[in-house]
PyMOL Python script that loads the backbone (N, CA, C, O; Angstrom):
from pymol import cmd

cmd.read_pdbstr("""\
ATOM      1  N   MET A   1     -55.355 -90.569 -30.962  1.00  0.00           N
ATOM      2  CA  MET A   1     -54.247 -89.645 -31.069  1.00  0.00           C
ATOM      3  C   MET A   1     -53.295 -89.866 -29.900  1.00  0.00           C
ATOM      4  O   MET A   1     -53.685 -89.758 -28.737  1.00  0.00           O
ATOM      5  N   GLU A   2     -52.084 -90.166 -30.213  1.00  0.00           N
ATOM      6  CA  GLU A   2     -51.096 -90.425 -29.177  1.00  0.00           C
ATOM      7  C   GLU A   2     -50.207 -89.209 -28.997  1.00  0.00           C
ATOM      8  O   GLU A   2     -49.641 -88.693 -29.961  1.00  0.00           O
ATOM      9  N   LEU A   3     -50.086 -88.755 -27.763  1.00  0.00           N
ATOM     10  CA  LEU A   3     -49.180 -87.660 -27.473  1.00  0.00           C
ATOM     11  C   LEU A   3     -47.863 -88.231 -26.978  1.00  0.00           C
ATOM     12  O   LEU A   3     -47.842 -89.051 -26.060  1.00  0.00           O
ATOM     13  N   ARG A   4     -46.788 -87.808 -27.571  1.00  0.00           N
ATOM     14  CA  ARG A   4     -45.483 -88.292 -27.164  1.00  0.00           C
ATOM     15  C   ARG A   4     -44.669 -87.121 -26.627  1.00  0.00           C
ATOM     16  O   ARG A   4     -44.726 -86.005 -27.143  1.00  0.00           O
ATOM     17  N   PHE A   5     -43.931 -87.403 -25.605  1.00  0.00           N
ATOM     18  CA  PHE A   5     -43.078 -86.387 -24.992  1.00  0.00           C
ATOM     19  C   PHE A   5     -41.674 -86.548 -25.565  1.00  0.00           C
ATOM     20  O   PHE A   5     -41.037 -87.585 -25.381  1.00  0.00           O
ATOM     21  N   ASP A   6     -41.206 -85.538 -26.248  1.00  0.00           N
ATOM     22  CA  ASP A   6     -39.880 -85.577 -26.872  1.00  0.00           C
ATOM     23  C   ASP A   6     -38.873 -85.015 -25.854  1.00  0.00           C
ATOM     24  O   ASP A   6     -38.711 -83.801 -25.724  1.00  0.00           O
ATOM     25  N   ARG A   7     -38.215 -85.913 -25.152  1.00  0.00           N
ATOM     26  CA  ARG A   7     -37.274 -85.505 -24.086  1.00  0.00           C
ATOM     27  C   ARG A   7     -36.136 -84.630 -24.644  1.00  0.00           C
ATOM     28  O   ARG A   7     -35.767 -83.633 -24.024  1.00  0.00           O
ATOM     29  N   GLU A   8     -35.601 -84.987 -25.767  1.00  0.00           N
ATOM     30  CA  GLU A   8     -34.478 -84.216 -26.308  1.00  0.00           C
ATOM     31  C   GLU A   8     -34.917 -82.811 -26.719  1.00  0.00           C
ATOM     32  O   GLU A   8     -34.208 -81.835 -26.472  1.00  0.00           O
ATOM     33  N   LYS A   9     -36.075 -82.717 -27.338  1.00  0.00           N
ATOM     34  CA  LYS A   9     -36.586 -81.380 -27.710  1.00  0.00           C
ATOM     35  C   LYS A   9     -36.828 -80.543 -26.446  1.00  0.00           C
ATOM     36  O   LYS A   9     -36.491 -79.360 -26.407  1.00  0.00           O
ATOM     37  N   ASN A  10     -37.407 -81.155 -25.429  1.00  0.00           N
ATOM     38  CA  ASN A  10     -37.657 -80.454 -24.165  1.00  0.00           C
ATOM     39  C   ASN A  10     -36.328 -80.015 -23.542  1.00  0.00           C
ATOM     40  O   ASN A  10     -36.221 -78.898 -23.037  1.00  0.00           O
ATOM     41  N   ARG A  11     -35.323 -80.883 -23.576  1.00  0.00           N
ATOM     42  CA  ARG A  11     -34.008 -80.552 -23.024  1.00  0.00           C
ATOM     43  C   ARG A  11     -33.391 -79.371 -23.778  1.00  0.00           C
ATOM     44  O   ARG A  11     -32.846 -78.455 -23.163  1.00  0.00           O
ATOM     45  N   GLN A  12     -33.478 -79.396 -25.096  1.00  0.00           N
ATOM     46  CA  GLN A  12     -32.919 -78.310 -25.904  1.00  0.00           C
ATOM     47  C   GLN A  12     -33.642 -76.983 -25.638  1.00  0.00           C
ATOM     48  O   GLN A  12     -33.010 -75.928 -25.591  1.00  0.00           O
ATOM     49  N   GLU A  13     -34.962 -77.039 -25.465  1.00  0.00           N
ATOM     50  CA  GLU A  13     -35.729 -75.829 -25.165  1.00  0.00           C
ATOM     51  C   GLU A  13     -35.323 -75.257 -23.798  1.00  0.00           C
ATOM     52  O   GLU A  13     -35.177 -74.044 -23.643  1.00  0.00           O
ATOM     53  N   ARG A  14     -35.142 -76.146 -22.810  1.00  0.00           N
ATOM     54  CA  ARG A  14     -34.724 -75.683 -21.487  1.00  0.00           C
ATOM     55  C   ARG A  14     -33.326 -75.068 -21.528  1.00  0.00           C
ATOM     56  O   ARG A  14     -33.084 -74.035 -20.903  1.00  0.00           O
ATOM     57  N   LEU A  15     -32.414 -75.692 -22.254  1.00  0.00           N
ATOM     58  CA  LEU A  15     -31.055 -75.156 -22.374  1.00  0.00           C
ATOM     59  C   LEU A  15     -31.081 -73.806 -23.063  1.00  0.00           C
ATOM     60  O   LEU A  15     -30.382 -72.884 -22.644  1.00  0.00           O
ATOM     61  N   ALA A  16     -31.873 -73.676 -24.109  1.00  0.00           N
ATOM     62  CA  ALA A  16     -31.989 -72.383 -24.814  1.00  0.00           C
ATOM     63  C   ALA A  16     -32.535 -71.312 -23.881  1.00  0.00           C
ATOM     64  O   ALA A  16     -32.060 -70.176 -23.900  1.00  0.00           O
ATOM     65  N   PHE A  17     -33.520 -71.654 -23.072  1.00  0.00           N
ATOM     66  CA  PHE A  17     -34.079 -70.693 -22.127  1.00  0.00           C
ATOM     67  C   PHE A  17     -33.009 -70.256 -21.125  1.00  0.00           C
ATOM     68  O   PHE A  17     -32.875 -69.066 -20.840  1.00  0.00           O
ATOM     69  N   VAL A  18     -32.255 -71.207 -20.596  1.00  0.00           N
ATOM     70  CA  VAL A  18     -31.226 -70.873 -19.610  1.00  0.00           C
ATOM     71  C   VAL A  18     -30.167 -69.978 -20.231  1.00  0.00           C
ATOM     72  O   VAL A  18     -29.711 -69.018 -19.611  1.00  0.00           O
ATOM     73  N   ARG A  19     -29.781 -70.297 -21.458  1.00  0.00           N
ATOM     74  CA  ARG A  19     -28.771 -69.458 -22.142  1.00  0.00           C
ATOM     75  C   ARG A  19     -29.283 -68.039 -22.373  1.00  0.00           C
ATOM     76  O   ARG A  19     -28.554 -67.070 -22.160  1.00  0.00           O
ATOM     77  N   ARG A  20     -30.540 -67.916 -22.811  1.00  0.00           N
ATOM     78  CA  ARG A  20     -31.128 -66.577 -23.030  1.00  0.00           C
ATOM     79  C   ARG A  20     -31.178 -65.793 -21.720  1.00  0.00           C
ATOM     80  O   ARG A  20     -30.842 -64.609 -21.671  1.00  0.00           O
ATOM     81  N   HIS A  21     -31.601 -66.472 -20.672  1.00  0.00           N
ATOM     82  CA  HIS A  21     -31.708 -65.792 -19.382  1.00  0.00           C
ATOM     83  C   HIS A  21     -30.335 -65.388 -18.870  1.00  0.00           C
ATOM     84  O   HIS A  21     -30.176 -64.279 -18.359  1.00  0.00           O
ATOM     85  N   ALA A  22     -29.336 -66.261 -18.995  1.00  0.00           N
ATOM     86  CA  ALA A  22     -27.981 -65.936 -18.555  1.00  0.00           C
ATOM     87  C   ALA A  22     -27.430 -64.736 -19.326  1.00  0.00           C
ATOM     88  O   ALA A  22     -26.775 -63.869 -18.748  1.00  0.00           O
ATOM     89  N   LEU A  23     -27.695 -64.691 -20.621  1.00  0.00           N
ATOM     90  CA  LEU A  23     -27.259 -63.560 -21.436  1.00  0.00           C
ATOM     91  C   LEU A  23     -27.940 -62.288 -20.960  1.00  0.00           C
ATOM     92  O   LEU A  23     -27.299 -61.243 -20.845  1.00  0.00           O
ATOM     93  N   TRP A  24     -29.247 -62.371 -20.682  1.00  0.00           N
ATOM     94  CA  TRP A  24     -29.990 -61.200 -20.206  1.00  0.00           C
ATOM     95  C   TRP A  24     -29.431 -60.713 -18.895  1.00  0.00           C
ATOM     96  O   TRP A  24     -29.269 -59.508 -18.703  1.00  0.00           O
ATOM     97  N   VAL A  25     -29.129 -61.635 -17.974  1.00  0.00           N
ATOM     98  CA  VAL A  25     -28.589 -61.260 -16.659  1.00  0.00           C
ATOM     99  C   VAL A  25     -27.233 -60.560 -16.821  1.00  0.00           C
ATOM    100  O   VAL A  25     -26.936 -59.595 -16.116  1.00  0.00           O
ATOM    101  N   ARG A  26     -26.427 -61.052 -17.748  1.00  0.00           N
ATOM    102  CA  ARG A  26     -25.106 -60.432 -17.959  1.00  0.00           C
ATOM    103  C   ARG A  26     -25.228 -59.031 -18.580  1.00  0.00           C
ATOM    104  O   ARG A  26     -24.397 -58.162 -18.313  1.00  0.00           O
ATOM    105  N   GLU A  27     -26.253 -58.812 -19.400  1.00  0.00           N
ATOM    106  CA  GLU A  27     -26.371 -57.549 -20.138  1.00  0.00           C
ATOM    107  C   GLU A  27     -27.138 -56.459 -19.384  1.00  0.00           C
ATOM    108  O   GLU A  27     -26.953 -55.273 -19.655  1.00  0.00           O
ATOM    109  N   VAL A  28     -27.990 -56.852 -18.450  1.00  0.00           N
ATOM    110  CA  VAL A  28     -28.856 -55.921 -17.748  1.00  0.00           C
ATOM    111  C   VAL A  28     -28.207 -55.531 -16.422  1.00  0.00           C
ATOM    112  O   VAL A  28     -27.619 -56.386 -15.760  1.00  0.00           O
ATOM    113  N   PRO A  29     -28.297 -54.269 -16.020  1.00  0.00           N
ATOM    114  CA  PRO A  29     -27.718 -53.851 -14.746  1.00  0.00           C
ATOM    115  C   PRO A  29     -28.254 -54.691 -13.584  1.00  0.00           C
ATOM    116  O   PRO A  29     -29.417 -55.093 -13.580  1.00  0.00           O
ATOM    117  N   ASN A  30     -27.387 -54.949 -12.597  1.00  0.00           N
ATOM    118  CA  ASN A  30     -27.727 -55.776 -11.456  1.00  0.00           C
ATOM    119  C   ASN A  30     -29.002 -55.289 -10.762  1.00  0.00           C
ATOM    120  O   ASN A  30     -29.821 -56.109 -10.346  1.00  0.00           O
ATOM    121  N   GLU A  31     -29.183 -53.987 -10.630  1.00  0.00           N
ATOM    122  CA  GLU A  31     -30.360 -53.456  -9.945  1.00  0.00           C
ATOM    123  C   GLU A  31     -31.647 -53.850 -10.650  1.00  0.00           C
ATOM    124  O   GLU A  31     -32.670 -54.064 -10.000  1.00  0.00           O
ATOM    125  N   VAL A  32     -31.606 -53.948 -11.976  1.00  0.00           N
ATOM    126  CA  VAL A  32     -32.808 -54.290 -12.732  1.00  0.00           C
ATOM    127  C   VAL A  32     -33.176 -55.753 -12.552  1.00  0.00           C
ATOM    128  O   VAL A  32     -34.297 -56.062 -12.148  1.00  0.00           O
ATOM    129  N   TRP A  33     -32.241 -56.665 -12.849  1.00  0.00           N
ATOM    130  CA  TRP A  33     -32.600 -58.072 -12.757  1.00  0.00           C
ATOM    131  C   TRP A  33     -32.808 -58.514 -11.315  1.00  0.00           C
ATOM    132  O   TRP A  33     -33.607 -59.412 -11.047  1.00  0.00           O
ATOM    133  N   SER A  34     -32.095 -57.891 -10.389  1.00  0.00           N
ATOM    134  CA  SER A  34     -32.279 -58.238  -8.987  1.00  0.00           C
ATOM    135  C   SER A  34     -33.692 -57.872  -8.515  1.00  0.00           C
ATOM    136  O   SER A  34     -34.341 -58.640  -7.804  1.00  0.00           O
ATOM    137  N   ARG A  35     -34.155 -56.684  -8.924  1.00  0.00           N
ATOM    138  CA  ARG A  35     -35.511 -56.251  -8.552  1.00  0.00           C
ATOM    139  C   ARG A  35     -36.570 -57.160  -9.202  1.00  0.00           C
ATOM    140  O   ARG A  35     -37.558 -57.524  -8.564  1.00  0.00           O
ATOM    141  N   GLU A  36     -36.357 -57.517 -10.458  1.00  0.00           N
ATOM    142  CA  GLU A  36     -37.315 -58.378 -11.140  1.00  0.00           C
ATOM    143  C   GLU A  36     -37.355 -59.773 -10.497  1.00  0.00           C
ATOM    144  O   GLU A  36     -38.423 -60.371 -10.364  1.00  0.00           O
ATOM    145  N   GLN A  37     -36.185 -60.279 -10.103  1.00  0.00           N
ATOM    146  CA  GLN A  37     -36.135 -61.571  -9.426  1.00  0.00           C
ATOM    147  C   GLN A  37     -36.876 -61.495  -8.083  1.00  0.00           C
ATOM    148  O   GLN A  37     -37.626 -62.408  -7.736  1.00  0.00           O
ATOM    149  N   ALA A  38     -36.667 -60.411  -7.334  1.00  0.00           N
ATOM    150  CA  ALA A  38     -37.358 -60.233  -6.063  1.00  0.00           C
ATOM    151  C   ALA A  38     -38.879 -60.154  -6.284  1.00  0.00           C
ATOM    152  O   ALA A  38     -39.647 -60.738  -5.520  1.00  0.00           O
ATOM    153  N   ASP A  39     -39.306 -59.435  -7.322  1.00  0.00           N
ATOM    154  CA  ASP A  39     -40.756 -59.354  -7.617  1.00  0.00           C
ATOM    155  C   ASP A  39     -41.341 -60.727  -7.939  1.00  0.00           C
ATOM    156  O   ASP A  39     -42.453 -61.048  -7.519  1.00  0.00           O
ATOM    157  N   LEU A  40     -40.587 -61.536  -8.685  1.00  0.00           N
ATOM    158  CA  LEU A  40     -41.057 -62.876  -9.036  1.00  0.00           C
ATOM    159  C   LEU A  40     -41.187 -63.745  -7.789  1.00  0.00           C
ATOM    160  O   LEU A  40     -42.195 -64.430  -7.612  1.00  0.00           O
ATOM    161  N   ILE A  41     -40.187 -63.721  -6.936  1.00  0.00           N
ATOM    162  CA  ILE A  41     -40.233 -64.508  -5.703  1.00  0.00           C
ATOM    163  C   ILE A  41     -41.360 -64.037  -4.809  1.00  0.00           C
ATOM    164  O   ILE A  41     -42.067 -64.857  -4.224  1.00  0.00           O
ATOM    165  N   ASP A  42     -41.541 -62.732  -4.691  1.00  0.00           N
ATOM    166  CA  ASP A  42     -42.666 -62.200  -3.897  1.00  0.00           C
ATOM    167  C   ASP A  42     -44.007 -62.690  -4.448  1.00  0.00           C
ATOM    168  O   ASP A  42     -44.914 -63.030  -3.687  1.00  0.00           O
ATOM    169  N   ALA A  43     -44.121 -62.723  -5.776  1.00  0.00           N
ATOM    170  CA  ALA A  43     -45.362 -63.185  -6.408  1.00  0.00           C
ATOM    171  C   ALA A  43     -45.590 -64.665  -6.104  1.00  0.00           C
ATOM    172  O   ALA A  43     -46.730 -65.081  -5.894  1.00  0.00           O
ATOM    173  N   PHE A  44     -44.528 -65.462  -6.076  1.00  0.00           N
ATOM    174  CA  PHE A  44     -44.670 -66.882  -5.718  1.00  0.00           C
ATOM    175  C   PHE A  44     -45.207 -67.026  -4.304  1.00  0.00           C
ATOM    176  O   PHE A  44     -46.125 -67.807  -4.057  1.00  0.00           O
ATOM    177  N   PHE A  45     -44.629 -66.265  -3.373  1.00  0.00           N
ATOM    178  CA  PHE A  45     -45.094 -66.338  -1.988  1.00  0.00           C
ATOM    179  C   PHE A  45     -46.532 -65.868  -1.858  1.00  0.00           C
ATOM    180  O   PHE A  45     -47.321 -66.475  -1.135  1.00  0.00           O
ATOM    181  N   GLU A  46     -46.875 -64.800  -2.547  1.00  0.00           N
ATOM    182  CA  GLU A  46     -48.251 -64.292  -2.500  1.00  0.00           C
ATOM    183  C   GLU A  46     -49.217 -65.314  -3.062  1.00  0.00           C
ATOM    184  O   GLU A  46     -50.283 -65.540  -2.488  1.00  0.00           O
ATOM    185  N   ASN A  47     -48.865 -65.931  -4.167  1.00  0.00           N
ATOM    186  CA  ASN A  47     -49.736 -66.914  -4.794  1.00  0.00           C
ATOM    187  C   ASN A  47     -49.856 -68.163  -3.934  1.00  0.00           C
ATOM    188  O   ASN A  47     -50.897 -68.821  -3.949  1.00  0.00           O
ATOM    189  N   ALA A  48     -48.825 -68.498  -3.195  1.00  0.00           N
ATOM    190  CA  ALA A  48     -48.867 -69.692  -2.337  1.00  0.00           C
ATOM    191  C   ALA A  48     -49.983 -69.580  -1.308  1.00  0.00           C
ATOM    192  O   ALA A  48     -50.526 -70.597  -0.878  1.00  0.00           O
ATOM    193  N   GLN A  49     -50.333 -68.369  -0.908  1.00  0.00           N
ATOM    194  CA  GLN A  49     -51.411 -68.168   0.042  1.00  0.00           C
ATOM    195  C   GLN A  49     -52.755 -68.598  -0.542  1.00  0.00           C
ATOM    196  O   GLN A  49     -53.677 -68.938   0.201  1.00  0.00           O
ATOM    197  N   ASN A  50     -52.867 -68.584  -1.870  1.00  0.00           N
ATOM    198  CA  ASN A  50     -54.120 -68.939  -2.540  1.00  0.00           C
ATOM    199  C   ASN A  50     -54.174 -70.391  -2.962  1.00  0.00           C
ATOM    200  O   ASN A  50     -55.169 -70.831  -3.537  1.00  0.00           O
ATOM    201  N   PHE A  51     -53.120 -71.146  -2.687  1.00  0.00           N
ATOM    202  CA  PHE A  51     -53.037 -72.525  -3.131  1.00  0.00           C
ATOM    203  C   PHE A  51     -53.966 -73.375  -2.289  1.00  0.00           C
ATOM    204  O   PHE A  51     -53.978 -73.251  -1.064  1.00  0.00           O
ATOM    205  N   ALA A  52     -54.736 -74.225  -2.916  1.00  0.00           N
ATOM    206  CA  ALA A  52     -55.776 -74.995  -2.229  1.00  0.00           C
ATOM    207  C   ALA A  52     -55.218 -76.091  -1.326  1.00  0.00           C
ATOM    208  O   ALA A  52     -55.892 -76.504  -0.383  1.00  0.00           O
ATOM    209  N   LEU A  53     -54.014 -76.568  -1.590  1.00  0.00           N
ATOM    210  CA  LEU A  53     -53.448 -77.648  -0.795  1.00  0.00           C
ATOM    211  C   LEU A  53     -52.510 -77.126   0.270  1.00  0.00           C
ATOM    212  O   LEU A  53     -51.804 -76.139   0.068  1.00  0.00           O
ATOM    213  N   SER A  54     -52.511 -77.798   1.402  1.00  0.00           N
ATOM    214  CA  SER A  54     -51.503 -77.473   2.411  1.00  0.00           C
ATOM    215  C   SER A  54     -50.178 -78.091   1.983  1.00  0.00           C
ATOM    216  O   SER A  54     -50.136 -78.914   1.068  1.00  0.00           O
ATOM    217  N   ARG A  55     -49.105 -77.695   2.641  1.00  0.00           N
ATOM    218  CA  ARG A  55     -47.798 -78.251   2.326  1.00  0.00           C
ATOM    219  C   ARG A  55     -47.816 -79.766   2.513  1.00  0.00           C
ATOM    220  O   ARG A  55     -47.322 -80.491   1.650  1.00  0.00           O
ATOM    221  N   SER A  56     -48.369 -80.255   3.608  1.00  0.00           N
ATOM    222  CA  SER A  56     -48.384 -81.691   3.868  1.00  0.00           C
ATOM    223  C   SER A  56     -49.256 -82.442   2.850  1.00  0.00           C
ATOM    224  O   SER A  56     -48.914 -83.554   2.446  1.00  0.00           O
ATOM    225  N   ASP A  57     -50.382 -81.837   2.434  1.00  0.00           N
ATOM    226  CA  ASP A  57     -51.219 -82.460   1.415  1.00  0.00           C
ATOM    227  C   ASP A  57     -50.478 -82.566   0.086  1.00  0.00           C
ATOM    228  O   ASP A  57     -50.544 -83.589  -0.597  1.00  0.00           O
ATOM    229  N   TYR A  58     -49.777 -81.502  -0.266  1.00  0.00           N
ATOM    230  CA  TYR A  58     -49.005 -81.493  -1.514  1.00  0.00           C
ATOM    231  C   TYR A  58     -47.922 -82.567  -1.483  1.00  0.00           C
ATOM    232  O   TYR A  58     -47.768 -83.322  -2.443  1.00  0.00           O
ATOM    233  N   LEU A  59     -47.173 -82.641  -0.385  1.00  0.00           N
ATOM    234  CA  LEU A  59     -46.108 -83.629  -0.288  1.00  0.00           C
ATOM    235  C   LEU A  59     -46.665 -85.043  -0.326  1.00  0.00           C
ATOM    236  O   LEU A  59     -46.058 -85.919  -0.941  1.00  0.00           O
ATOM    237  N   ARG A  60     -47.806 -85.291   0.315  1.00  0.00           N
ATOM    238  CA  ARG A  60     -48.440 -86.603   0.288  1.00  0.00           C
ATOM    239  C   ARG A  60     -48.827 -86.963  -1.155  1.00  0.00           C
ATOM    240  O   ARG A  60     -48.587 -88.083  -1.605  1.00  0.00           O
ATOM    241  N   MET A  61     -49.421 -86.017  -1.864  1.00  0.00           N
ATOM    242  CA  MET A  61     -49.823 -86.230  -3.235  1.00  0.00           C
ATOM    243  C   MET A  61     -48.598 -86.513  -4.116  1.00  0.00           C
ATOM    244  O   MET A  61     -48.620 -87.409  -4.959  1.00  0.00           O
ATOM    245  N   HIS A  62     -47.548 -85.744  -3.907  1.00  0.00           N
ATOM    246  CA  HIS A  62     -46.322 -85.892  -4.692  1.00  0.00           C
ATOM    247  C   HIS A  62     -45.681 -87.255  -4.455  1.00  0.00           C
ATOM    248  O   HIS A  62     -45.253 -87.913  -5.403  1.00  0.00           O
ATOM    249  N   ARG A  63     -45.614 -87.678  -3.205  1.00  0.00           N
ATOM    250  CA  ARG A  63     -45.045 -88.985  -2.885  1.00  0.00           C
ATOM    251  C   ARG A  63     -45.871 -90.117  -3.508  1.00  0.00           C
ATOM    252  O   ARG A  63     -45.322 -91.077  -4.050  1.00  0.00           O
ATOM    253  N   ALA A  64     -47.199 -89.985  -3.421  1.00  0.00           N
ATOM    254  CA  ALA A  64     -48.060 -91.018  -3.973  1.00  0.00           C
ATOM    255  C   ALA A  64     -47.874 -91.131  -5.475  1.00  0.00           C
ATOM    256  O   ALA A  64     -47.861 -92.236  -6.018  1.00  0.00           O
ATOM    257  N   ARG A  65     -47.730 -90.007  -6.146  1.00  0.00           N
ATOM    258  CA  ARG A  65     -47.540 -90.011  -7.595  1.00  0.00           C
ATOM    259  C   ARG A  65     -46.238 -90.705  -7.983  1.00  0.00           C
ATOM    260  O   ARG A  65     -46.161 -91.365  -9.019  1.00  0.00           O
ATOM    261  N   ARG A  66     -45.228 -90.551  -7.150  1.00  0.00           N
ATOM    262  CA  ARG A  66     -43.936 -91.176  -7.430  1.00  0.00           C
ATOM    263  C   ARG A  66     -43.829 -92.583  -6.848  1.00  0.00           C
ATOM    264  O   ARG A  66     -42.798 -93.240  -6.995  1.00  0.00           O
ATOM    265  N   GLY A  67     -44.874 -93.040  -6.198  1.00  0.00           N
ATOM    266  CA  GLY A  67     -44.876 -94.392  -5.668  1.00  0.00           C
ATOM    267  C   GLY A  67     -44.039 -94.568  -4.429  1.00  0.00           C
ATOM    268  O   GLY A  67     -43.592 -95.675  -4.128  1.00  0.00           O
ATOM    269  N   ARG A  68     -43.815 -93.464  -3.690  1.00  0.00           N
ATOM    270  CA  ARG A  68     -43.042 -93.558  -2.456  1.00  0.00           C
ATOM    271  C   ARG A  68     -43.974 -93.659  -1.262  1.00  0.00           C
ATOM    272  O   ARG A  68     -45.037 -93.040  -1.238  1.00  0.00           O
ATOM    273  N   PRO A  69     -43.567 -94.448  -0.265  1.00  0.00           N
ATOM    274  CA  PRO A  69     -44.433 -94.571   0.928  1.00  0.00           C
ATOM    275  C   PRO A  69     -44.402 -93.323   1.775  1.00  0.00           C
ATOM    276  O   PRO A  69     -43.477 -92.514   1.703  1.00  0.00           O
ATOM    277  N   GLU A  70     -45.429 -93.190   2.575  1.00  0.00           N
ATOM    278  CA  GLU A  70     -45.504 -92.081   3.553  1.00  0.00           C
ATOM    279  C   GLU A  70     -44.407 -92.260   4.588  1.00  0.00           C
ATOM    280  O   GLU A  70     -44.144 -93.382   5.020  1.00  0.00           O
ATOM    281  N   PRO A  71     -43.761 -91.170   4.992  1.00  0.00           N
ATOM    282  CA  PRO A  71     -42.759 -91.302   6.053  1.00  0.00           C
ATOM    283  C   PRO A  71     -43.448 -91.614   7.381  1.00  0.00           C
ATOM    284  O   PRO A  71     -44.577 -91.190   7.626  1.00  0.00           O
ATOM    285  N   VAL A  72     -42.755 -92.354   8.220  1.00  0.00           N
ATOM    286  CA  VAL A  72     -43.298 -92.704   9.534  1.00  0.00           C
ATOM    287  C   VAL A  72     -42.723 -91.721  10.549  1.00  0.00           C
ATOM    288  O   VAL A  72     -41.506 -91.607  10.695  1.00  0.00           O
ATOM    289  N   HIS A  73     -43.600 -91.020  11.243  1.00  0.00           N
ATOM    290  CA  HIS A  73     -43.180 -90.057  12.258  1.00  0.00           C
ATOM    291  C   HIS A  73     -43.402 -90.661  13.638  1.00  0.00           C
ATOM    292  O   HIS A  73     -44.371 -91.384  13.871  1.00  0.00           O
ATOM    293  N   GLY A  74     -42.474 -90.347  14.555  1.00  0.00           N
ATOM    294  CA  GLY A  74     -42.693 -90.773  15.927  1.00  0.00           C
ATOM    295  C   GLY A  74     -41.686 -91.674  16.404  1.00  0.00           C
ATOM    296  O   GLY A  74     -41.747 -92.116  17.552  1.00  0.00           O
TER     297      GLY A  74
END
""", "prot")
cmd.dss("prot")
cmd.show_as("cartoon", "prot")
cmd.util.cbc("prot")
cmd.orient("prot")
């Protein structure tokens, strides 16, 4: 079974999501969406404390996956 990634379908889904969200932001009072956005960002920061990788480990893994060399410090 071969799984194929349909880039155009993915692009259309992302655009539809952005349009829905933009419409929601325009229709909902600023206080509501602003509070929800703050709650989401707070949840990201809280969850980051539980992440098993350090920032440097994550960046090293990300660079390796993309085939980029480690930066030279010093």
